[in-house]
C-alpha positions in Angstrom: -3.6 3.8 10.6 -0.7 2.2 12.5 -2.6 2.3 15.7 -5.6 0.5 14.1 -3.2 -2.0 12.6 -1.4 -2.5 15.9 -4.7 -3.1 17.7 -5.8 -5.6 15.0 -2.5 -7.5 15.3 -2.9 -7.6 19.1 -6.4 -9.0 18.8 -5.4 -11.5 16.2 -2.5 -12.8 18.3 -5.0 -13.6 21.1 -6.9 -15.9 18.8 -6.4 -19.7 19.2 -3.8 -21.2 16.9 -6.4 -22.7 14.5 -8.1 -19.3 14.1 -4.8 -17.5 13.5 -3.9 -20.1 10.8 -7.3 -19.6 9.1 -6.8 -15.8 9.3 -3.4 -16.1 7.8 -4.8 -18.2 5.0 -7.5 -15.7 4.2 -5.0 -12.8 4.2 -2.7 -14.7 1.8 -5.6 -15.6 -0.4 -6.6 -11.9 -0.5 -3.3 -10.9 -2.2 -3.4 -10.4 -5.9 -1.9 -13.0 -8.2 1.2 -10.9 -9.0 2.1 -10.6 -5.3 1.4 -14.3 -4.7 3.7 -15.2 -7.5 6.5 -13.1 -5.9 5.9 -14.7 -2.6 5.9 -18.2 -4.1 9.2 -17.5 -5.9 10.7 -16.3 -2.6 9.6 -19.4 -0.8 10.9 -21.6 -3.6 14.2 -19.9 -3.4 14.3 -20.3 0.4 13.5 -24.0 0.1 16.2 -24.5 -2.5 18.8 -22.6 -0.4 17.9 -24.8 2.6 18.1 -28.0 0.6 21.5 -27.0 -0.8 22.8 -26.3 2.8 21.7 -29.7 3.9 23.2 -31.4 0.8 26.5 -29.5 1.3 26.7 -30.7 4.9 26.5 -27.1 6.3 23.4 -28.0 8.4 22.8 -30.8 10.8 19.4 -32.4 10.4 17.2 -33.9 13.0 14.2 -36.2 12.8 10.9 -34.4 12.4 9.4 -35.6 15.7 12.5 -34.4 17.6 12.2 -31.0 15.9 8.5 -30.7 16.7 9.2 -31.7 20.3 11.9 -29.1 20.7 9.6 -26.5 19.1 6.8 -27.3 21.5 9.1 -27.3 24.5 10.5 -23.9 23.4 7.0 -22.5 23.0 5.9 -23.8 26.4 3.3 -26.2 25.2 
């Protein structure tokens, strides 16, 4: 099974970004409600943690366009 999964992952990673995003959406939608609820709770906790770090001054923030530019430069696009 791992070999099949590894091949599937390899093929999926070769898809264009938009197709990978659509695939990710479909996979998330395929999870049952209980699992989605757990994932939503984890993301909410992560968002709260990050917000609290910013409010406490533990994290330096940057404007969104600068962050996206850095990300694109890092990814080579």
